[in-house]
SELODO-228909 format. One line per 3 residues: number of its first residue (from 1); for each residue y negated, z, x negated of C-alpha. Coordinates in steps of 0.5 Angstrom, whole numbers. Layout:
BEGIN
NUM) Y Z X; ...
END
This chain:
BEGIN
1) 99 9 -39; 106 10 -36; 109 10 -42
4) 105 16 -45; 101 12 -50; 95 14 -48
7) 91 12 -54; 93 5 -54; 92 5 -46
10) 85 7 -47; 84 2 -52; 86 -4 -48
13) 82 -1 -42; 76 -1 -46; 77 -8 -49
16) 78 -10 -41; 72 -7 -39; 68 -10 -45
19) 70 -17 -45; 66 -23 -42; 68 -24 -36
22) 66 -27 -29; 71 -22 -25; 66 -16 -24
25) 71 -13 -20; 76 -13 -25; 71 -10 -30
28) 70 -5 -25; 77 -3 -24; 77 -2 -32
31) 71 3 -32; 74 6 -26; 81 7 -30
34) 77 10 -36; 73 14 -31; 79 18 -28
37) 82 19 -34; 76 23 -37; 75 26 -31
40) 82 29 -31; 82 31 -38; 76 34 -36
43) 71 31 -40; 65 30 -35; 60 27 -40
46) 65 21 -41; 67 21 -34; 60 20 -31
49) 58 15 -36; 65 11 -33; 64 12 -26
52) 57 10 -26; 59 3 -29; 65 3 -24
55) 60 4 -18; 56 -2 -21; 61 -7 -22
58) 66 -5 -16; 65 -9 -10; 62 -5 -4
61) 67 -7 0; 72 -3 -4; 76 2 0
64) 74 8 -4; 67 6 -6; 63 11 -2
67) 67 16 -5; 66 14 -12; 59 13 -11
70) 58 20 -9; 62 22 -15; 58 18 -19
73) 52 21 -17; 55 28 -17; 57 27 -25
76) 50 24 -26; 47 31 -24; 51 34 -29
79) 50 29 -34; 43 30 -34; 43 38 -35
82) 49 37 -40; 44 32 -44; 38 37 -44
85) 43 42 -47; 46 38 -52; 39 35 -54
88) 35 41 -55; 41 45 -59; 41 39 -63
91) 33 39 -64; 34 46 -66; 39 46 -71
94) 35 40 -74; 29 45 -74; 32 51 -77
97) 33 47 -83; 29 47 -89; 24 42 -90
100) 27 39 -96; 34 39 -92; 31 36 -86
103) 28 30 -89; 34 29 -93; 38 29 -86
106) 33 24 -83; 33 20 -89; 41 19 -88
109) 40 17 -81; 35 12 -82; 39 9 -88
112) 45 9 -84; 41 5 -79; 39 0 -84
115) 45 -1 -87; 49 -2 -80; 43 -7 -78
118) 44 -11 -85; 51 -11 -84; 50 -14 -77
121) 53 -8 -74; 49 -7 -67; 44 -1 -68
124) 43 3 -62; 36 2 -62; 35 -5 -64
127) 34 -7 -57; 32 0 -54; 28 -4 -48
130) 33 -8 -45; 38 -2 -43; 41 -6 -37
133) 45 -10 -41; 45 -6 -47; 49 -1 -43
136) 55 -6 -41; 56 -9 -48; 61 -7 -53
139) 57 -1 -56; 59 3 -51; 66 3 -55
142) 64 4 -62; 66 10 -66; 60 15 -64
145) 63 16 -57; 68 21 -61; 61 25 -64
148) 59 27 -57; 56 34 -57; 53 33 -64
151) 47 30 -66; 44 27 -60; 41 21 -63
154) 49 19 -64; 50 21 -57; 52 15 -53
157) 52 19 -46; 45 21 -48; 43 14 -48
160) 47 12 -42; 44 16 -38; 38 12 -35
163) 41 6 -34; 41 6 -26; 33 8 -27
166) 32 2 -31; 36 -3 -26; 32 1 -20
169) 26 -2 -23; 27 -8 -26; 34 -11 -23
172) 39 -15 -28; 36 -18 -34; 39 -23 -38
175) 39 -21 -46; 34 -25 -48; 27 -25 -51
178) 21 -23 -47; 26 -20 -41; 20 -16 -38
181) 16 -23 -37; 17 -26 -30; 14 -33 -33
184) 19 -35 -39; 16 -42 -39; 9 -39 -41
187) 12 -35 -46; 16 -40 -49; 10 -45 -50
190) 6 -39 -54; 12 -38 -58; 12 -45 -60
193) 5 -45 -61; 5 -39 -66; 11 -42 -70
196) 7 -48 -71; 2 -44 -75; -3 -42 -70
199) -4 -34 -69; -4 -31 -63; -5 -24 -60
202) 2 -21 -59; 1 -17 -52; 9 -15 -52
205) 10 -8 -53; 8 -5 -59; 11 1 -62
208) 7 6 -66; 10 10 -72; 12 15 -67
211) 16 10 -63; 19 7 -70; 26 9 -71
214) 26 7 -78; 20 12 -79; 21 20 -80
217) 16 21 -75; 21 18 -69; 26 24 -71
220) 20 30 -72; 16 29 -66; 20 33 -61
223) 23 38 -66; 21 45 -64; 18 47 -71
226) 14 53 -68; 15 59 -64; 12 57 -58
229) 16 50 -58; 22 54 -59; 21 58 -53
232) 20 52 -49; 26 49 -52; 30 55 -50
235) 27 55 -43; 30 48 -42; 37 50 -44
238) 37 56 -40; 35 52 -34; 40 47 -35
241) 45 52 -36; 44 54 -29; 43 48 -26
244) 49 45 -29; 53 51 -26; 51 50 -19
247) 53 43 -20; 60 45 -23; 61 50 -17
250) 58 46 -11; 59 39 -13; 64 38 -18
253) 68 44 -15; 70 46 -22; 69 54 -22
256) 72 55 -29; 66 51 -32; 61 54 -27
259) 63 61 -29; 62 58 -37; 56 55 -35
262) 53 62 -32; 56 66 -37; 52 62 -43
265) 45 64 -40; 47 71 -40; 50 71 -47
268) 45 67 -50; 39 69 -47; 40 76 -44
271) 33 78 -43; 31 72 -39; 29 72 -32
274) 34 68 -29; 40 73 -31; 40 76 -24
277) 41 69 -21; 46 68 -26; 50 74 -24
280) 49 73 -17; 52 66 -18; 58 69 -22
283) 59 74 -16; 60 68 -12; 64 64 -16
286) 70 69 -17; 69 72 -10; 75 68 -7
289) 79 68 -14; 78 74 -18; 76 80 -14
292) 75 85 -20; 71 80 -24; 67 79 -18
295) 66 86 -17; 64 87 -24; 58 82 -24
298) 56 85 -17; 55 92 -20; 52 89 -26
301) 47 86 -22; 46 92 -17; 45 97 -23
304) 41 93 -27; 36 89 -23; 36 93 -16
307) 29 90 -14; 31 83 -15; 32 78 -9
310) 39 77 -11; 41 85 -11; 38 85 -4
313) 42 80 -1; 48 83 -3; 46 90 -1
316) 43 89 5; 48 84 10; 42 83 14
319) 37 81 9; 38 74 8; 38 73 16
322) 31 77 16; 29 72 10; 31 66 14
325) 27 69 20; 21 70 16; 21 63 13
328) 21 60 20; 15 64 22; 11 62 16
331) 13 55 17; 11 55 24; 4 58 22
334) 3 53 17; 5 48 22; 0 51 27
337) -6 51 22; -4 44 20; -5 42 27
340) -11 45 28; -14 42 22; -12 35 24
343) -15 36 31; -22 38 27; -22 45 29
346) -23 48 22; -25 55 24; -18 56 28
349) -15 52 22; -18 57 17; -16 63 22
352) -9 61 21; -9 61 14; -12 68 13
355) -7 71 18; -2 67 13; -5 70 7
358) -5 77 9; 2 77 11; 5 72 6
361) 1 73 0; 7 72 -5; 10 66 0
364) 12 60 -3; 7 57 2; 2 61 0
367) -2 55 -5; -1 50 1; -5 55 6
370) -10 56 0; -11 49 -1; -11 48 7
373) -16 53 7; -21 50 2; -21 44 6
376) -23 47 12; -28 51 9; -31 44 6
379) -31 41 13; -36 47 15; -39 49 9
382) -42 46 2; -39 44 -4; -41 51 -8
385) -36 54 -3; -31 49 -3; -31 50 -11
388) -30 57 -10; -24 56 -6; -21 51 -10
391) -22 56 -16; -19 62 -13; -13 57 -11
394) -12 55 -19; -13 62 -22; -8 65 -17
397) -2 59 -17; -2 56 -24; 3 51 -25
400) 4 49 -17; 2 42 -14; -3 45 -10
403) -6 48 -16; -6 41 -20; -10 38 -14
406) -15 43 -14; -16 42 -21; -17 35 -20
409) -22 36 -14; -26 41 -18; -27 36 -24
412) -29 31 -19; -34 36 -16; -36 38 -23
415) -38 31 -25; -42 30 -18; -45 37 -19
418) -45 40 -26; -49 46 -24; -44 48 -20
421) -39 49 -26; -45 52 -30; -46 58 -24
424) -39 59 -24; -38 60 -32; -44 64 -32
427) -41 69 -27; -34 69 -31; -38 70 -38
430) -42 76 -35; -35 79 -34; -32 77 -40
433) -37 78 -46; -41 84 -47; -48 84 -51
436) -50 88 -56; -53 88 -63; -49 93 -67
439) -43 89 -68; -43 85 -74; -45 78 -72
442) -41 71 -74; -44 64 -74; -40 59 -70
445) -41 51 -70; -37 48 -65; -35 41 -65
448) -32 38 -58; -28 33 -61; -21 35 -64
451) -20 28 -68; -27 30 -72; -26 30 -79
454) -25 38 -80; -25 38 -88; -31 34 -88
457) -35 38 -83; -33 45 -87; -35 42 -94
460) -41 40 -91; -43 47 -89; -40 50 -95
463) -45 45 -99; -51 47 -95; -49 55 -96
466) -48 53 -104; -55 50 -104; -59 55 -100
469) -56 61 -100; -53 62 -107; -54 69 -108
472) -50 70 -101; -43 71 -101; -42 68 -94
475) -34 66 -92; -33 59 -89; -27 57 -85
478) -25 51 -80; -20 52 -75; -17 47 -70
481) -17 51 -63; -12 50 -58; -12 42 -60
484) -18 42 -56; -24 43 -61; -26 45 -68
487) -29 52 -70; -33 53 -76; -34 60 -77
490) -39 63 -82; -39 71 -84; -41 76 -89
493) -48 77 -86; -51 84 -88; -54 85 -81
496) -57 83 -75; -63 80 -77; -60 76 -83
499) -55 73 -78; -61 70 -74; -65 67 -79
502) -59 63 -81; -58 61 -74; -65 59 -73
505) -65 55 -80; -59 51 -79; -60 44 -77
508) -53 41 -75; -56 34 -75; -59 34 -82
511) -53 38 -85; -46 36 -82; -44 28 -82
514) -43 26 -75; -41 18 -75; -37 19 -68
517) -43 22 -65; -39 28 -63; -42 34 -59
520) -44 40 -63; -46 47 -61; -48 53 -65
523) -48 60 -63; -48 67 -66; -42 72 -64
526) -40 79 -65; -33 81 -67; -31 84 -60
529) -33 77 -57; -30 73 -62; -23 76 -60
532) -25 75 -53; -27 68 -54; -20 66 -58
535) -16 68 -52; -21 65 -47; -22 58 -51
538) -28 56 -47; -34 56 -53; -38 52 -48
541) -38 58 -43; -39 63 -48; -45 59 -50
544) -48 60 -43; -47 67 -44; -51 67 -51
547) -57 63 -48; -57 68 -42; -57 74 -46
550) -59 73 -53; -64 67 -54; -68 68 -48
END
């Protein structure tokens, strides 16, 4: 390295790090040399990988150990975000190919893996469960390192990230069969017996087609092949850019890279809800080094997003102070409510929750107040009231931990007292649907089993129609809805009475083959209500409405 032959130096550092040796500290020093080299370039993906290894091998008495460990943790935080971006970009690129191009591309990957394994080369998947040893062997130094940032299945950093978690769970394991077993002797005996000709059940981890890296399904399963999956993928990328920018700015202290990351959100997703936060962070990045640029981003934030939290922070110097004061007040109020609940003063706990919800309805602690309020109500009232409180929380704050907990409790109550859910669904259905006899009716057969053979069920209904309604031009369509249930719809009735005659004559148990004994319901539904059902996606709820407003 001193002579300026960087390429040769890196080659020797890598050989040193990959060689088998009992001198762990020397391996750590070799990894550290590589880590510092890539950090100075800077190549943070590679640096993070080697700092991680250096910290693992170096003695904790090393004078810089704590500093190196902190740097490794900071880089791991960054690598996690960069890996998300690289992975999702790669998946999107492959998803954008035509089916023929995509199949050929994946077939090429599989052929290369099979060819490498046939020639005795180590495949990055051949020992994918034994990550602890895998990440320390010579595969770290193969040519695929130079391909980082391309197709993520070749990306060594993607594979490297996660080794620490493996060691946390499993510790160090030798590279051997059945490394997950604590009793190796028992396993060895079973293997000998099996080799002797006796078949035994293999209870080791098995992989289905989706986990077999020599099957196309392994590569297809995560591709964003429709608009909703693409939106999810883009959301992951946008959030990862924001988090990476924060790490660059606050932990790595590379403001150029931080600015590049924040600006990537603006360029790629100009309408994203994270834009105000990205602009605010760009203002902070340039505030000390480039006043002109900082002011540009500041004005852009204030003009385009005047109502955002970040505009308020910039336009009102006292806003942040007031905000922090409000946060302390609401936290104090929650503590009072929690203490009252702990003291079994449920009326007072509920009163504190009501006070907070009237003042801080949109605060981040609001779902916690709602859950605590529900618990307080449960202690002084009945299950019905408890469920109503939980339903309010679930509808008001979807996606939160508290909402998830409310959902679990509601499911438990529904199992214990199913009539509670029926009552709520009847009330909701009465608000959603309208009963009338004017709009054209459709007949619907609902199969509450997503795995049911939809083609067979549709064929059975069509056969029934052909046999019994030869002169009618009924249209039959089978659809899997929201990957939860199957709806087979029959339309083309000339009037209200004809639809009812069809409904009364249809005998599900005689018409549709049902070897799995799946739950099925039938009803009539007019076109306006059908549009509502497609959004609500709860056929059982409409079925209650149908019984209440038509059958009765």
